[in-house]
C-alpha positions in Angstrom: 24.0 -26.5 -18.8 21.9 -28.0 -16.1 21.7 -26.2 -12.7 20.3 -27.5 -9.5 18.3 -24.6 -8.1 17.4 -24.6 -4.4 13.9 -25.2 -3.3 13.8 -22.6 -0.6 11.3 -20.4 -2.4 8.9 -23.3 -3.0 8.8 -23.9 0.7 8.0 -20.2 1.3 5.3 -20.1 -1.4 2.8 -22.6 0.0 -0.8 -21.5 -0.5 -2.6 -20.6 2.7 -5.7 -22.6 3.5 -9.1 -21.2 2.7 -11.0 -20.1 5.8 -13.7 -22.4 7.0 -16.9 -20.5 6.0 -20.3 -22.2 5.6 -23.4 -20.7 3.8 -25.1 -20.5 7.2 -22.3 -18.4 8.8 -22.9 -14.8 9.8 -21.7 -12.7 6.9 -19.6 -10.4 9.2 -17.7 -13.3 10.7 -17.2 -14.8 7.2 -15.8 -11.4 6.0 -13.4 -11.3 8.9 -12.1 -14.8 8.2 -11.8 -14.0 4.5 -10.0 -10.8 5.2 -7.5 -12.6 7.5 -6.8 -15.2 4.8 -6.1 -12.4 2.3 -3.7 -10.7 4.8 -1.9 -14.1 5.2 -1.8 -14.6 1.4 -0.2 -11.2 0.9 2.5 -12.1 3.4 3.2 -15.3 1.5 3.4 -13.4 -1.7 5.8 -10.8 -0.3 8.0 -13.4 1.4 8.1 -15.4 -1.9 9.0 -12.3 -3.9 11.9 -11.6 -1.5 13.1 -15.2 -1.7 13.1 -15.1 -5.5 15.1 -11.8 -5.5 17.6 -13.3 -3.1 18.0 -16.4 -5.2 18.4 -14.4 -8.4 21.1 -12.3 -6.6 22.9 -15.4 -5.5 23.1 -16.9 -9.0 24.0 -13.5 -10.6 26.9 -13.0 -8.3 30.3 -14.1 -9.7 31.4 -17.5 -8.4 34.0 -17.4 -5.6 37.0 -19.5 -6.3 
């Protein structure tokens, strides 16, 4: 049986951009930019996980008639 799943989680799970770091950048500034990107990526992962849990719960719930 085919099911059309919503695409809400795909919209949430977009990969964050890599920070603009050049080989000539100060290492401390590059570290801060990289750290900020990791924090943003963790947020995307957590929001995506929550979205998947919510979608699974919606499809597991008995159909209302």
